[in-house]
N, C-alpha and C positions, 0 to 999 in steps of 0.2 A: 383572502387575497387571490386565490386560485379562481373562485367563482367570479370575482370581478373582473379578472383578466380575460376569462372565457367570454364574458359578456361583452366587454370592449372589443375583443377580437371579432366576435360575430358581427357587432355594429360596424366595425372598420371595414369588414369584408362585404358588407351588404351593398345593394344598388342605391340605397337611400341617400348615402353620403355623396354619391355622384350627382344624383338628381338636386341635392341641396348645394353642391359645389363646396363641400367641406372636406374633401378627401385628404389634403395635406394635414389639415388641423386634427382629423381623427387619427391619422397615423402617428402624429406627433404625441397625441394623448396616450396611445398604447405604448409607444416607446419609453415615455417617462415613467408610466406606470410599471412596466417591466424592470426598468432600471432602478427604480426606487425600491425594488425587492431586495437589492443587493446593498450591502453597507460596507464602509471603510474597514479595511483589515490591517493587522499588523500591530506590533508593539511600538508605539510612537517613542518610547524612551530608549530603544536599543539603537545604537548606531554601529554599523559594521565598518571597522577601520583596518587599514593595511598594517599588519604587524611585521616589522623589519626582521629579516632573517639573513644569514649569511649566504651569499650566492644568489643567483637568479634562477636557477633550475628548479623545477618542481620536485618534490619529493615523491618517490614511488616505492610501493612495496615489491618484494621480490616474489617470483612465483614460488609456490610451495609444492611439496609432494616429493617422493623419492623416486618417482618413475615406476614404482610397482603399484599395480591396481589393488588398493586395500581400502575399503570403507570403514574399518574398525576405527572408532573414536580414539584419539590419543588420550593420555591420562589427563592433560590439561582440558581437552574438549569434554571429557567425561565429567570432570569437576564443575565446568561450567553449566553443562547440561543439567546436573543435579541441583545446582544453585538456582538456575532459572526455573526448573520445574517446581522445586519448593516454593519459590516466590509466586509462581502461577497458581499453585494449590492454596497457599496461605493467604494471598492478597488479591489475586485477580478473580478467582473463582467465586469467593464470597460477595464480591462486588459487581459481579457480571450482570445479574438481572437488573439492579438498579440503573447501571450504566446503559444497558440495552433500551430501558424504558425512557431514560433521559435523553438517548441518542448523544451522549457525550460521556467522556471519561473524567473521573474526578481528578482535579489537578494535583492534589496531595499524592494520589496513587501514581500518577505519572512522574511526579518528582521522586518517588521512591524507586520506580523503575529505571530512571536516569541514573541513580546512584549504583546501579549495577554495571554501568560502564558500557551500555549498548553502543553508543556512538564511537567509542574508542576501539571497536573490533575490527574496523576497516581502516584505521588511520595509523600512519607510521609514528613510531616512538618520538622521532625528532620533532614531530608536529603536535605532541601532546597526546598521541594515541597509545595503544597498548601492544602493538604487534610489529614484527619485523617482516613477516611474510603475509602476503594476502591470503585469505581463507575464506571463500564463500561457503565452504563446507561448515566451517564454525559458525557463521551466521545463520545458515539453514538450520543447524542443530539448535541454536538458540531460539530461532523463531518457532520452531516445532515445539520445544519445551514450554515456551511462553503460551502458545495457542493451546496447549493442553489445558491451561488454566481458563483462557477465554480468547477467542479469536479476535473479537473486536478491540478489546483492550490491548492485545499483543500488537495489532495494526497501528494503534494510536502511539504506543511506545516505541515502535521500530521505525516510524516515519522519518525522524530526524537522523537516525543511523543511515538510512538509504542515502540522504543527501551528502552525508559525511564521507560515505564510501565512494559516491560519485565524484566528489572533489578529490579524493585520494587517488582514484583511477585516472581521471581525465583532466582535472584542473591544472592550470598553469600556476607558476610561483606566486603571482599576484592574487589570483583567486583563492588559492589555499591560504595565503597569509591573511586575507581579508575575512573570510568566512569560517575557516576550521576552528580558530580560537573560540568562537562563540558556540560551537557544536561540541567542543570537548571540555568546556567549562562547567563549573558546579551548576550554574543556572543555564541549562542547555536551551539554545534557541530553538523555536518550534519550526520545523521545515518539513517539506514533503516534496515528492515528485509528482508534478501535475501533467499527465498524459492524456487521460480519457476525456472524451467530449460527449455531450448529450445528443448523439446521433444514433439511429438504429444501425445495428451490425457494425459498430464502430471499428475501424482499421487503423492502428496506430501509424501505419506508413501512408494513409491518406488523410492527412490532417486538414481541418477547416480553419484552426487558428493560423494566422499568417504572421510573418515577420518581413516587413519592407525596409529597405536601406533608405535612410534619410540623412544625407550628410555623413557625419561620422557615427551616427547612431542606428539602432534598429527600433522600429515602432511595431509593437505587438498589438493584435486585435483578435479577440475570440472568447469563447467561453470554455472553461474546464470544469469537468464534474469528477465525483469520487475522489475529491481531495481530502485527506484525512486532516482533522483539526483546523479546517479551512477558516473558521471564524477567527482564529487566533494565530494563524501562521505568520511568520516573520520573513521567511525566505522560501522561495519555490524554485524549483528546477522545472521550467516550462518547456513542453514540446510544441514546436511551431514550424510550419512550412516556410522556408526561406524562398522568396521569389527567385526562380531560375536556378535554384540549387537542390532543394529537397528538405527533408526534415532535420532539425536540429534542436539542441538543447540550450536554454537560456537561463542564467541566474537571474531572478527577479526579486527584488526586495518589495515586500508588499505595502510598504509605506510610500512607494512611488505613486505619483499621480496617475489615477485611471484604474487602479486595482481595487475591486470591490468584491465582496464576498457574501454568500448567504447560505444558511443551513439547508441541506437537501438530504435528509436521512432517507435510506432505502429499506428494503425488506430485511436484510441481514447486515451483519457487521456494523450495527448501529452504534456501538460503543466507540468506534473509531472517530465519530464526529464528522462523518462526510458532509461535504458542501460543495457548491459551485463557486467557481471564481471567474469573474467578468474581467477581461482585459480590454479596456477602451482607450486605444491609442496610447498604450504605454510606452514610454521612451525609455530604452536602456542603451548604455555605451557599448560599442563594438566589443570591448573586452569582457561582456556578460556572456558572450558566446562560449559555451563549454566544449572542449575538444576540437576547437577550430572548425566546428560544424561537420566533422567527419561522418559520412554515412555508415561506415563501419562501427563507430563509436555509438551512434544512435541505435543501430540494430543490436548491438551487444547490451545496451541499457534495457532495451525492451526485453531481451532474453533473461537478464538478471532479475528484472521486476517479476516476470512470470515465475521464476524459481522461488522468489520470496513468497508468492501466493501459494505455490505448491507446498512449501515448507509449512505454512499456516494450515493448509487443508490436511497435511498428515498429522499435525499436533491436534486438531480439532477432531479428526476421525479416530485417533487413538483415544481421545477423551471419551468419545462416544462408546467405543468398544469396551473401554474399561468400565463404563457405566451400565452397559447392557448385559455383560457376562453375569454379574451378581444378581441383576434384576430377574433374568430368565431362570436363574437357579433357585431364587427364593420365591418367585410368583408361582402360586399354586393354583391349578385348574384341574377340575375332574379328579381330585385326590392325588395329583402328583405334580412335581415342578414342570413348568411348560418347556424346560430345556430337555426333558426326556422325549419330547416329540421331534421326530427326524427333521421335519421341515424347519423347526426352530434352530436346532443344532447346526443344520447345514447352513442356515443363513448366517449365524454368528461366525461360523468358520470361513465362509466366503468373504465376510467383512474383514476378517483378519489377513486372508490371502491378498485381497486386493489392496489393502492398506500397506502391506510389506512391498508389494509391487511399486506402489506410489513412492514410498520411501526410497527404495534402492534406485529407482529412475531418477529421482530429483538429486540424490547424493551423487549419482555418477555424472550428471551434467555439471553439478557444482565443482566436482573434483577435476573434471577436464578443463574447466574455466580456470581454476587454480594452477594447473599445469601448463597454462598458456596454449592449450590445444583447442582446435575448433569444437564448439559445443552447440551449434545451431540445431542439429539433428536431435540430440539428447534433450535439449531444452524444449523442442517441439513435442517430443514423445512425452516428456513430464507434464507439459501443459495439458496435452489431450487427455492423458491418463488421469491426472488429478482433477480436472474439470469434470470429466464424464463419471468416474468412479467416486469422486468425492461426493457429488450430488446423489449418486446412488446409495452410498453409505448412509448419508443423512436420512434419505427416504426409508431405507431398511430399519434404521434405528427407530424412527417413529412407528413404523408397521409392527416392530417386535414389542413395542409398549403398548400397543392398541390404543385405547382411549387416553391412557396416561401420557402417550407420546404427543398428544394434541394440546396439552394444558401447560401452563408455565411453572407449575409445581415441580416438573421435571425438566432439566436443561436440554433434553433431546430436541425439542421443537425449535430452540434457539440455534442449536448445532446445525439442524437441518437448514435453517434460513441463512446461517452464516456460510455453509459449505456451497450454497448455490452461487456465491459470488465468485468463486475461484475461476469458472470458466468465462466469466463476464468482464471483470475489472482489469484494466490495463494501467501499468504504472503504479502510483502511490508509494510503493516500497521498492527496495533494491538490495541485493545481496552482494 
């Protein structure tokens, strides 16, 4: 299809069509060919319905933290980390290679992950969740533990949890009552945060996707990329530029007219099932706008999404370190383990040093968010550090394994590809 589209594009852009007087017809052919690459998305049998609750005020989680800066996990957080890490080691890691090759996560594996209660970590107890205080730190620790098993599968499992958290933080009573029950049910709805767009040097504050007001509705148009499980998504939180206002977040049910999706796997994080979503004059009611279109809420969503990717990078980086250490101790060259060579020992120690910096910076930003403190600076530092050093850690892992780092027999080449995504992808997840 790609070859055909390129050929059609060259033909439509040539002088021949003007000489033949068929410019409009050729452009229509290219448009239809591109559009046909997308397919209808969403579960046709699920209907989001308003659930009656007492009162009309939305439920909100209280800020957490004692006011004392301490990033030591609580006993409950430690138990959760151990449970998620065990699941990552026993279920995610063994299935990671096949999922990477298929560019999709096995449905039965994602169902198992849902049983861990990931979507409940950011939802109040009165709405079916599992917490009374909001804790981005807990979600960061959970994401790190799962990514230690596999980063792509972790992203696929965590995508609906990000939407549940967004609804808990910024949804009104009607939005919470309509969508949260499906996200905390036994059969968790497939959902994701759709922010990224297929443009060079994408800036989430300079969106090409638009939302224009038409009567009592908004009409959304644009293309979103890096959407986890795009082909099966049922609910999206879409970032769009509102005319005369700025960027905002919209709740979009994928069974709405004009929502189409296609698979678009990248170099890394392939198990997340990344795809592109085409929004073609999608009409949503005014009540679909999340957080009343507040610029501050949109900026906070972007920062929380970046922290989610930082957490995944820490987990994947730790997995790489845990794999490399025994390898360099057991790999013998010239009569001795290669770890005896100073350059190798220093490389491994530098990975551990940078990894600890990534972890602490991410946790600090998450802790400030939980305490209702400004965390823009801390989130920016974490994003920069995790994007730059995460890629470096992946590269060093391949280098330390030599030729083995370049083949699929060892998972290091996959971790290298996955870690490259951290400084690129916007949205998709949220803590």
